[in-house]
N, C-alpha and C positions, 0 to 999 in steps of 0.2 A: 603105264606111267611108272616112273622111277619113284623110289622112296622120297627123294627130295621134291619131286613134282607133286606127289600126294600131300606132303606137308604144306607146300606153298598154297595149293588149292584149298586145303582145310583152313589155313589162315585167312585166305581170301573169302571163304564162305562165312567164317566167323565175323570178319570185318563187314561183310554185306549186311549181316544181321545187326551188328552193333551200330552201324550207320542209321538204322531204322528206329533206334531207341529214342523215344520222345523225352523231353525234359521232365515230364510228370511221371515217368516210369522208373526212374533211378532208384527209388526207395521200395520197389516191389520186392517182397521176400522171395528168395530162391527156394523152391520146394525141397523138402527133405527127400533124399534119394538121388537128386541130381547134384547135390553138393554135400560134402562131408561135414562141413562146419556151417552153422547158421550164418547166413549172410543175406544182404540184399543185392540187387542187380548191380549197383555201383561198386560194391566191394568185390563182386565176382569178376566184373570187367577189369577193375584195378589189378586183380590177381593175374589176369591174362597179360596186362601190360608188363607186370613184374616177370612173368614167365617168358615172354618174348625178349625182354631185356637180358635175361640170363643166357639165351641161346648162343650168342657169340662166345661167351666165356666157357660154357660147357663144351662146345665144339673145339675150343682151344685146348681142352683137357684140364681146365682149372677146377679146383675144388672149392667148396663153400668157405673153407678156412682161408684160402688164398684170395678170394674175392671179398670176403667180409660182408659188411652191411651196405655195400655200394648202392644197391637197388631198393633198400627197404622203404625209402621215401616214396617210391612209386606206388606202394600199397595205399597211400593216403592222398593221391592226386585228386584234385577237383576238376581239372580240365581233362576229363577222361577221354573224350573222343579225340582231342588233339594229341594227347600222349599215346593213345592206342595207335593212331595212324603212324606216328613216328616210329614206335618200336615194332609194329607190324611190318612196316617197310624194311626196317633194318634186319629183322629176322628172315624175311623172304630173301633178301639179298645175300645174307650170309649162308643160308641153307642152299640157295641156288648155286653158290660158288664152291660148296663143300663136296669133296669127293671121297674122303677116306672113311668109308662106312664101317670098316672093321676096327677103327681107332677106338680104344677104350676111353669112355667118358665117365665122369664121377657124378653121380646123382645122390640126392639125399637118402635114397632107398637102395643104394648099391652101385656097383660098377657094371657097365654094360657096353657092348659095341655101339657105336654111334647109330648104326642102322636101327637097333632096338629103341634107342632113345627117340629117334625121329618117328618111329612107329607109335610109341607111347604118346608123344605129344600131338601126333596127327589124329589119333582116335579121340583124345581128349578134346581137341578143338572141334572136331566133327560133331561129337555128341553135344558139346556146349552150344554150337551154332544151332543145332536142331532144337535143343531144349529152350534156349532163349527165344528163338523165333516163336515157339509155341507159347511161351510165357507172355510175350508182348503182343501176340496176335498177328505176327508177321508171316509172310510166306516162307515156308521151310524147304521149298524145292531147291535142290542142289544140282549142279552141273551133271548131266548124265554120264559124261566121260569120266568124271571124278568118281561117281558112284560105281561105275564099272571097275575102275581101278581099285576101289575099296573092296569090292566083292572078290577080286582076284587076289588081293594081298592079305586080307584080314581074317576070314572065317577060321583058318587053321590056328589062330591065336586066341579065339574067343574062350575056349575052356580055361586057358591059363589066366586070362583077364577076369573070368568069373571067380577063379580061386583067389585072386588078388583083391576081389571085391570092387573091381572097376566097373563092371557091367553086371546087370541082373540076369536072371534066367531068360532064355529066348521065349518069345511069344509064339503061338501057333503060326506057322508059315502058310500063307496063301499063295500057291504056285501061280495063280493068275494075276497077282499083284504086280505093281511096277517094280523094277529093280531097286529103287529107293525104298519103297515100302518093305520089300523083302529084307534089305540090309538092316533097316531100323527094327524090324521084327526080331532079327537075330540078336540084336543088342538090347532087347527088352523095352523098346519104345513103340508107342502106337502112332 
């Protein structure tokens, strides 16, 4: 799978889980360790709306200063599933049409080639889909082709992600486990 395809599938996996959130689950607290700042499920999903909204601007090469606070209101949205669907679809379309993976993009934590940006947000969505599924008691099974793509693309990045504090230490790896279980063991998930 291409970097773009991996992103789109990670976004689709996250949407699949968000679609399963019941109305009575929005106030569930996100566990410390899978979120940096204390938040509940509603706030965490609103952040993903905000993050997806930024993707077109980031891939255009815009900076935070150039965009300003255009998307800040999305952090407070109440119609979370509707807004999520809108910006999820937009992000998938933009990334699907994007080809300049070496273009330098400007993130809040530095300048990176677009390829690395897409890798960062892909792993973020993948982990969040898995974590939210577990939090709400939903099925966390992901597409096996997607998991295989992750296994081919990501393990060489895990040491760096650990240094950044993005993922915890790997758990013991069971060589007889499914590819998905192996992948999530590598990123410290059970």
